N, C-alpha and C positions, 0 to 999 in steps of 0.2 A: 804767880810768883813772878816778879820782875826780874827779867832777864839783864834788861840794859836799863842802869838807873841815869845815865846821861840824857837818853830818849826816852823813860818811862816805856819802854816795850814789853811788852807780858808775853808770858810763855805761850799763851794760847795767842795772841796775836803772829809772836815768830811761826809756830805751828802753823796758821792759818796762810800766810804768805809764802810758806814753806812750799805750800800745795800747789802756789799761782806760780811762781818762779822758781825754774831748777838750779840757778845759781848759787853762787856761794854766801856769805853773811852779808857783805857790801852790797850785792845784788838783793839781795830779800829786804834790808834796810832800806834800800832805794824806792823798792816795791810800798814799802809804807809810809815815805814821803821822809824818811830819817835819813844820817848818815853818820858813820861809828865818830865817837869824839876822840873819848880815850883810851878806847882797845881792850880796855880789860875783861869786856864779855865776848870779844869773837870765838873765843876757843869754844865757851860753854855753849853759844849761839850756833857755831859749826855742828859741836854733838847734837844739839836739839833738831838740826836740819838735816843732820844724817839718821836720825831715829825716825823722825817723823815720815821721810821719806821712804825708809825701808818698812814700816809698819802699812804705809799706804802702798808700796808695791805687792807685800805680802796680801792684804787683802783684795787687790786686783786679781792676784794668781789664784786665789780662794774661789772668787766667782765665776 
C-alpha cells in the first residue's frame, strides 16, 4: 500500500525505516531520502511508525 503519494513511499518501506530511525515521520522520511510535501500522509505515517515500533518492542520482550 502507498502511504505517501507525493513521494511514492510504500508501507513496507516506512516500516523498515521505522526500525532504523526512532524519530517522527519527518525523520523517517529523511532516512528514505524524502521529505513530506503536502503533509496529508503524516498522521497515517505516524500511526504506522507507532504500530511498527510497538510490534518490534513486543517481539524483543518475548525473546
